[in-house]
Structure formats: structure tokens, C-alpha cells
Steps between C-alpha positions, in 0.01 A plus 500: 500500500580619849782355699373247751642410836704182485387194689710195474496133573769341714827524313593174333138390462362452151130529587312799366343771716207623293569818313787636703864523406769292665745659737864470426699336772740734669803478271758615749399255770452211260872455436565475870214254551618276215849506644364372830272229352361433155184354651375820665271723295384851561165457681371847561233679306340840528123506539284743306290756682157546340442828679154605614230700328439870553249696286665708232214753494262646754146375550219582257729597213372278219696424185361347184152493356213336686305237309158334513127574488563700815862605442738386771230319698623221725235309691582336831259276691566296814328290761717391793250223583548334159841338566569316824795267455639402841860550381617142548256255342534366152411710308431876493263447203304219661122559463432495876719812539358701211141613460425468129184711516680792660801465268275503193326810632816703554640404158172597337513831688828606342399390150169690528678807629749507211217466247269738686220242504279336765508143368789275412335399172468859383851576622663235285294612202613861547863398546507288183323774304747759625788280393351440157386855445141382446408130481507266797650154530338233281519125538810357336729790595777373727558641850834431673517557873862541607551367852803495730597136549864570570511248783353218295126534568521200731415407856734733678479793739713704264273762348367458148174592332208435735250238382220698665599814305506309171164342580350842564641635175365204299161530672466856379624434147316173440195482726410869500639650179465187286848443364552150360715287728676357196622847406683546833856392574651535846872521449846575625696387192827480693325247728294304248308205652551637852146605583391201708368684807284734290384219273403283796293782647338637185469207261166366618323829433713598200602172332561647150746768601862428400701469819851591379522208254618478138597864474686457172849585609659834406474693176842621376574868438175620656668777697754769418695670779575871498811493715822304542530159656181291456519211255188291565264619227255209494161530669247242613290387204187497714548874558588574138188318380245627752256783432480626860727495802410536867788510749436381854823569681590457870572776752849391589848636550737302279848580631595524867734796562828364629862596550588141414306459175614179329792470735647157409497405868129578529275252318186713512358605164409859573341555159581733214228756435371753752133401507276233349190662356377596152825580321706215643217266394623549142815308591303176489398544138842531333706204387733251656819704516343776705722420798795648316325837536450478877775746577310771314226468763746600774373855552760579766778449248366756253430874513135584549502654152599196301350264243258240640416189298165456677374813320562335163332180614187663638484764227500246220193446282462153646468627860386861524334466160276220632452580867142546614568532873786485751425336835722466806402219733576612856302239695835385633832677442864403527830667584704302243421326171482158669384604845209376705214745567589813695253664744485877458537757775404795277149639572232389434646149514650532851644151529264322258549361152444789256194324349495748211465540127621790286400557136552759228513550125816703569786254566735764638240645735397168653864397545575841654226444756623148573851643523391754762338229708811278478751776579292607798494146636854383428831638367567476126825508306662812360330649187215250541260699281744555212262315264206717603675825411612360167153362426310812605724716278560239229454771236776709658657291778765613750751262336455654154419154360282492191266218594383328179426133577296466179668763288277790611599726787297436811274756658475532877388169649325673792553724799746456788457685828571457874209544739496780757562266791435144614215606730281701261609319182396789276618575150478817291152426360375424850635834616388688191853624440604314184428253222667200656352203683150473643478231773148371559493306827221255587534347846308198626129557465526679167296351217495507123216752524744764626821356356526784250477723803682786647878507501697584810437870575 
């Protein structure tokens, strides 16, 4: 384990500061202070600097092995007229601010593009067949949809999974493809029974879907870690027992870079991980002592080439082994895990809500694209893509870890790459220079008929 920077609570306090070692009071001065008065305690503490992210490689230098029907393909669709929250009203997800028809269209666009199909029904059929190596989904096979409900899934302007996004996903799966509602569970096991906003919006049309209820707790010893430190080996029973998994994450920075991270005089919870997307979504499916492992998410405190527990979580047979599709919901985006929506200045958003979806069969590739968007819009913490390097090269990672979450060494979980620049947004397959990421962009006006269309050239 690497040596971390110390960050300490006020001397004399007994409260815990999550995951960081206590500072020793200055021994030499303490004797003098006690001599003056026994009631005075040392009250200074050193804050921890998270640092800021800088790329460790140049652009268009992919690492790892691209995955999917179209290897490394990441589909991105957006419509700036789809999301029109006024920024103050309750709430950002209110129906009057979000055009369901347009939102459904842009989600269908990315799913069709990933599958290389022109209809959402055919797309889901192709995706299930690809996952199964032949047969498609049949009634009775369970489908878990992992959502991000980290802020409680309640009436709040803190960003969680969008009810309009979930509605669009269910519409495609149930109304178009024909999946049985009773086979579908919407879940964030760490936030069981906290899906009220989504349930209120979707329940009338989809009454037989399970809205984060009766998930069965956590199954012991469902996960083995390949590196030192993690101890929470249980995994949500609903994930263990499902046949298929779809992750719908949120495009969101998790931790705010700060020189006063967890300073005891600053009550702000800056967050732990670098970003909240596909890999961090796994955090919500492990058991109840997961908080003891928070410090291992502090990328700034570890070398870039070091073990990352998220690789074991995603690489397990119960996550990667069951995943049909990875989706990042970027209708609204945040600059911290519990933030309100953040308008984006990056083109083509130019002061609007990003109003976007991203999707891929390659979890590393889609998170790499989301990562590029986030780092171009806002600063990230030091070594913020540590997990992506380890995941992309899981068969021979920079840390030297032998990743074996189920007893068999992992292969590459996908391809990691930085785009050429934030204006062109081109990756090596777009440029014809390598076997990395292919970004297929579909702006407003694109339809499912051309969703499989031409990548950025």
C-alpha cells in the first residue's frame, strides 16, 4: 500500500474523519500548553490537497483491448431542446422542463448505434444475442437495471437518475422489444426503497416493474479482491441472482478538487472517488461495510499505477459477466456527488444543460469518453483515471496486480484513450490511426434510421 498524506481531525476530538489517519499533536508544544492550562487542546489540523488531474499520456494513444459488436464504439446523442429546467424551480426533473419524446429519441439513438440497427426493438435483440452468444432474452429471465440513487431518489434538486431517462429505457425494453415488466428490477441496492421520484413518474405505464423494493439484501462472499485493503465481500442479492445487467450511470464528477479536503473546520463533503459513472456505480452493489473502503477511492493519495478495487467489482462475473449495455445519462450533470445540475460551457452545449446520452458495450471506452467531457468542463483530482488504466490493462496492469475477482485472471475490460482535443473530440478509430475508441456523435435531428451512422471523421 502506498503511503498516504495525513489529514487529521482537531487534536483532542474523538470523532472519526473517514479513512484518514489522525495527526499527532505537536509533542514539544504540548507540555508547554498543559503547563499553562489543562483545558486548552491543540486545535490545528493540516488539510489534505487532492491535487488536480493532468493526462499521463498524450492524445490518441489507446491502451487495452476494445470490446463490442463494433469494438470500442461509444455512441453519443444530444438535443439541447430536450431539457429546459429554469435552474431554480422544484425540480430539475419536473415533466414541464423535460421533453419525454425528445429524450426517448436520443436514448434510442445511442442504443441503435451501439447495436448497428435502425430500430430499438432489433437493437435490444441484437444486444441480448451478443451477450448470450446466440439466443436472445426470453420471458422469465431477470434484468436488473442499476441506477444512481446516491442522493435518495427523492424530491430534491441534487442529481440522481432521471425519471425521464428511465422511462425512455423501459419504453424501449418493454413496449418495443417486448421484455416482461415483471422481469425488470430498477435498483440501487445501497439505496433500497429510495426510488420514489422514478416510481411516481413511471409506475402508471410500467406498474409491474420492481422499483428498488425487496432486493434480498446482500449475498456473503460473492466477491474476492485481488489487492490489499478491501474487506466488504458481499454483493447485492438482486445482482447475484439476475441474468442480465444494464447500468444507467450519471455523468457527474464525484469529488471536488480542494486544498482543504475533509478539513475538520470545513463541513463540506467533497466526495471520495474522482468521477461517478460506470465503474463507481459498482459501489452501490456491495455490502453494508463498504464505507470502510472509502479511502481506497482517494486517487490522489495513490500512485497512478496502483491496485484499484473498482476493477475487481466491475470485472466480477456478477457485473461484467452479466452486462448487456453501459449507459451514461448526461441530460443533466453535476460537479460533485450531491450537487445540483451544472450548465456546461463546453461546445456544443455553450451554456445549456448537456442533454446527452452515451452508450457502449465497452465500459472503459464509454467512461473514457465521459471522462474527457468532464475534464474539459471542470477540474478533476490527481490520478482521476487510475481505475481506467487498471481496467483497460487488467490482464497486465500498471500496478502489477493479478486481478482475479472470481479466481480466474481478468482479460482487458476495454480500451482507454484521451481524445485529440475538446473541439474535435476525435479518437484513434475516428482518425484511422489506431484500434482505440470510435465516437459516433448524433446531434439533435438525428434519427434511429441513421443512428448506426458515421463516426466523427
